[in-house]
C-alpha positions in Angstrom: 24.5 9.2 12.0 21.6 9.8 9.6 21.7 8.3 6.2 22.3 11.1 3.7 20.6 9.3 0.9 17.5 8.5 3.0 17.5 12.3 4.1 17.0 13.4 0.5 14.0 11.2 -0.3 10.6 12.8 -0.7 7.3 11.0 0.1 7.1 10.0 -3.6 9.8 7.4 -3.0 8.2 4.0 -2.3 10.8 3.2 0.4 10.1 6.4 2.5 6.3 6.0 1.8 6.0 2.5 2.9 8.3 3.1 6.1 6.3 6.2 7.0 2.9 4.6 6.6 3.8 1.7 8.9 2.5 4.1 11.5 -1.3 3.8 11.6 -1.8 7.4 12.5 0.2 8.6 9.8 -1.6 6.6 7.3 -4.9 7.6 8.7 -3.8 11.3 8.3 -2.8 10.5 4.6 -6.2 8.8 3.7 -8.1 11.5 5.3 -6.4 14.3 3.4 -6.7 12.5 0.1 -10.3 11.6 0.3 -11.0 15.1 2.3 -13.0 12.8 4.8 -12.1 11.8 8.3 -11.1 8.2 8.5 -10.3 6.2 11.7 -8.2 3.2 11.2 -8.0 0.2 13.4 -5.1 -2.1 14.3 -1.8 -2.0 12.4 -1.2 -1.1 8.9 0.5 -3.5 6.5 3.1 -2.5 4.1 4.4 -4.3 1.1 1.8 -6.9 1.6 2.0 -9.7 -0.9 -1.2 -11.4 -2.4 -1.1 -14.5 -4.4 -4.3 -16.5 -4.7 -2.6 -19.4 -6.6 1.0 -20.4 -7.3 0.1 -20.3 -11.0 -1.1 -16.7 -11.0 0.9 -13.4 -10.8 1.5 -12.0 -7.2 0.7 -8.5 -6.3 2.4 -6.3 -3.8 0.4 -3.7 -2.1 2.3 -0.7 -0.6 0.0 0.0 2.4 -3.2 -1.6 3.6 -5.4 -0.4 6.5 -8.9 -0.9 7.8 -11.3 1.5 9.4 -14.1 0.9 12.1 -16.7 0.0 9.4 -14.3 -2.7 8.0 -13.6 -0.7 4.9 -10.1 -1.6 3.5 -7.9 1.2 2.1 -4.9 0.2 0.1 -2.5 2.9 -1.4 0.2 2.9 -3.8 2.8 5.5 -4.5 3.8 5.4 -8.2 6.5 7.6 -9.6 6.6 6.5 -13.2 3.8 6.1 -15.7 4.2 2.5 -16.9 1.2 2.9 -19.4 -0.8 0.1 -17.6 -1.8 1.6 -14.3 -5.5 1.6 -14.8 -5.8 -2.1 -15.6 -3.1 -2.8 -13.0 -5.5 -1.2 -10.3 -8.3 -3.5 -11.5 -6.1 -6.5 -11.1 -4.9 -5.5 -7.7 -8.4 -4.8 -6.5 -9.5 -8.3 -7.8 -6.7 -10.0 -6.0 -7.5 -8.3 -2.8 -11.3 -9.0 -3.1 -10.5 -12.7 -3.7 -8.4 -12.8 -0.4 -11.2 -11.2 1.7 -13.7 -14.2 1.9 -13.0 -17.5 3.5 -12.8 -20.8 1.6 -16.3 -22.2 1.3 -18.0 -18.8 1.9 -21.3 -18.5 -0.1 -22.4 -14.9 1.1 -20.7 -12.3 -1.2 -22.2 -9.7 1.0 -19.5 -10.4 3.5 -16.9 -8.7 1.2 -15.5 -5.6 2.8 -15.9 -2.3 1.1 -12.6 -1.4 -0.4 -10.9 1.8 -1.6 -7.8 1.7 -3.9 -5.7 4.8 -3.9 -3.0 5.4 -6.5 -0.8 8.5 -5.9 1.3 9.8 -8.8 3.1 13.0 -10.0 1.4 12.8 -13.3 -2.0 12.9 -14.8 -3.2 9.5 -16.1 -6.2 10.8 -17.7 -5.1 14.1 -18.9 -8.0 16.1 -17.7 -5.9 18.3 -15.4 -7.7 17.1 -12.2 -6.0 16.4 -8.7 -8.4 13.5 -8.0 -10.3 11.0 -10.2 -12.9 8.8 -8.3 -14.6 5.8 -9.8 -17.4 4.0 -8.2 -19.5 2.3 -11.0 -22.2 4.4 -12.7 -24.8 3.0 -15.0 -24.5 4.4 -18.5 -28.3 4.4 -19.2 -29.2 5.8 -15.7 -26.4 8.1 -14.4 -28.2 8.5 -11.2 -27.9 4.7 -10.6 -24.7 3.4 -9.0 -23.5 -0.1 -8.8 -22.9 0.2 -5.0 -20.8 -2.9 -4.8 -18.6 -1.4 -2.2 -15.6 -0.9 -4.6 -13.9 2.5 -5.1 -10.8 3.4 -7.1 -9.2 6.8 -6.6 -6.3 8.3 -8.7 -4.4 11.2 -7.2 -2.5 13.5 -9.6 -0.2 15.7 -7.4 0.2 18.1 -10.4 -3.5 18.9 -10.8 -4.8 22.4 -11.8 -8.4 22.6 -10.4 -7.3 24.2 -7.1 -10.6 25.8 -6.5 -12.1 22.4 -6.0 -9.9 21.4 -3.0 -9.1 22.4 0.6 -5.8 24.3 1.3 -4.8 21.2 3.4 -5.1 19.0 0.4 -3.2 21.4 -1.9 -0.5 21.6 0.7 -0.1 18.0 0.8 0.1 17.8 -3.0 3.0 20.0 -2.8 4.6 18.3 0.4 4.6 15.0 -1.4 7.0 16.0 -3.9 8.9 18.5 -1.6 9.2 16.7 1.8 11.0 19.3 3.7 10.9 21.0 7.1 10.2 24.3 5.4 7.1 22.9 3.5 5.9 21.1 6.6 6.4 24.4 8.6 4.6 26.6 6.1 1.3 24.7 6.5 -1.5 25.2 9.0 -2.4 21.5 8.7 -1.9 19.5 11.8 -2.2 16.3 9.7 0.6 17.2 7.5 2.7 18.1 10.4 1.9 14.8 12.0 3.0 13.0 8.8 6.2 15.0 8.7 7.1 14.1 12.3 6.8 10.4 11.3 9.0 11.1 8.0 11.5 12.8 10.3 11.7 9.8 12.6 12.1 7.4 9.7 14.9 9.5 8.3 16.6 9.5 11.6 16.1 5.8 12.3 19.3 3.6 12.2 17.2 0.6 11.4 15.5 2.3 8.4 18.8 3.6 7.2 20.4 0.2 7.2 17.3 -1.2 5.4 17.5 1.6 2.8 21.2 1.1 2.1 20.7 -2.7 1.7 18.0 -2.0 -0.8 20.1 0.7 -2.5 23.1 -1.8 -2.9 20.8 -4.5 -4.1 19.6 -2.2 -7.0 23.1 -1.1 -7.5 24.4 -4.7 -7.9 21.4 -5.6 -10.1 22.4 -2.8 -12.4 26.0 -4.0 -12.5 24.9 -7.5 -13.2 22.6 -6.4 -16.0 25.6 -4.6 -17.8 23.1 -2.6 -19.7 22.9 1.2 -19.7 20.9 1.7 -22.8 17.4 2.8 -23.0 14.3 0.4 -23.0 10.9 2.1 -23.0 12.6 5.2 -21.5 15.7 4.4 -19.2 15.1 1.0 -17.5 18.2 -0.6 -16.3 19.4 -3.7 -14.4 17.5 -7.1 -14.4 14.5 -6.0 -16.3 16.6 -4.7 -19.1 18.7 -8.0 -19.0 15.4 -10.0 -19.2 14.3 -8.1 -22.2 17.7 -8.4 -23.9 17.9 -12.1 -23.6 14.3 -12.5 -24.9 14.8 -10.2 -27.9 17.7 -12.4 -29.0 15.2 -15.3 -29.3 12.2 -13.3 -30.9 10.4 -10.0 -30.6 8.8 -9.5 -27.1 5.0 -9.1 -27.1 4.1 -5.5 -25.9 2.0 -6.8 -22.9 4.9 -9.0 -21.7 7.2 -6.1 -22.1 5.2 -3.8 -20.0 4.8 -6.5 -17.4 8.5 -7.0 -17.0 9.2 -3.2 -16.9 6.4 -2.6 -14.4 7.6 -5.5 -12.0 9.4 -3.8 -8.9 10.3 -6.8 -6.8 14.0 -7.4 -7.2 13.5 -11.1 -6.2 10.9 -11.7 -8.7 13.0 -10.1 -11.5 15.9 -12.3 -10.4 14.0 -15.3 -11.0 12.6 -14.1 -14.2 16.1 -13.4 -15.3 17.1 -17.0 -14.4 14.1 -18.2 -16.5 14.9 -16.1 -19.5 18.5 -17.3 -19.6 17.3 -20.9 -19.8 14.2 -20.6 -22.0 14.6 -21.2 -25.9 11.4 -19.2 -26.8 9.1 -16.5 -25.4 6.4 -19.3 -24.9 8.8 -21.3 -22.8 9.9 -18.2 -20.8 6.1 -17.4 -19.9 5.8 -21.1 -18.8 9.0 -20.8 -16.7 8.2 -17.4 -15.2 4.8 -18.6 -14.0 6.7 -21.3 -12.1 9.2 -18.9 -10.7 6.7 -16.0 -9.8 
């Protein structure tokens, strides 16, 4: 029997997005639509890929990663909430990925793969009303001169206003992301969107995906129950993140950067470890040291 909660998810939800993008052709279709350029991926995609270049540094978890025939790596992230740090976060994620691309001892930095980071969100980070913002290193003094270091960052705003600048397929997909229904998929002429929807339907009907989603849903519910907090912290952040901040605030004011990092963390396992660190630490400084060990 299909999981009713899973049936109601839109592609904006990280769980459904990650599960659907495990299929290479689906991810290929998504990237091709978002960039309005035909992309052919090779091999399997990786979802929820964790990168940590050192035990002492913060790990990152990439939603979906794939590589095309030219060796360009595409990594995409679905983001429902504006945490206020997404631009610098994208910088950190891209840096972590770059570090992981070269073998130890390699001296030729030209061996670095080209990379494209794509963040998809139902809000406008930059406030200019555009559907897509693409950054690729332009010289201030010579606008016609580009850095050409193979690094590209793309921010997608599904609520953009410049419709005249995009294909109907792109516009239909912007609507489909937030309204992932049979009706929406059936109303578009895009074969790529229909291909994506077939994969979404397969995930929704999958017993394995249903069990996985229920387990994750229960973990979040238990975390919220353990947190015993229903108040608002930077909006409405419940569960372990709120518990951590509450414990730290009892000791001393939490720095804004640290607060944002805790709120932005999405791994329940990491938050569980940080909660343990917060419960034992006597100061913010001690917590920072303890969490570095637990991260």
